[in-house]
N, C-alpha and C positions, 0 to 999 in steps of 0.2 A: 828931758834932754833938749837942749837948745839945738836947733838944726833947721834944715829946710822944711817947709810946710808939707805935711803929709808923711814925713819920715817917722817910722816907728822905732821905739827904743829896742835895742837888741839885748837879749839875755844870753849869757854864756854859762854852760853847765860847768860843774866842777872839773870834769874830765877835760873839757876844752880849755879851761883856765890853766890846768896843769900842763897841758900840751904846749900852749903858747909860751908859758914861762920857761919850760924846759928848752924850747927852741931858742929862746933869747939868751940862755946860758951857754949855748954851744960856742966854742972858741971860733972866732973868725966871722961870726954872724952878729950884726948890730941889732939893737932893740928896734931901731927905726925900720930895718929891713923886715923884721918879723911883723911889726905893726902894719906896714904897708901890705904885706901878704894877706892879712886878715881885715884890711880896711878899718883899722882902729887907730886911735891916737896913741903914740908911744907912752904918754904919761899913764895910761891905763895899765900898762905892763909893769910900771914901776911902783904901783900902789901896793 
């Protein structure tokens, strides 16, 4: 993972992934909002 020096790669469990994707599907909530909530890039949710 390219990033700041000393930053460790984060791993998301299957349950966490399902939760994030489910939150992104809720009407009125943008993918960007969910991504910011979890400090991740929005393109990870679209994968």
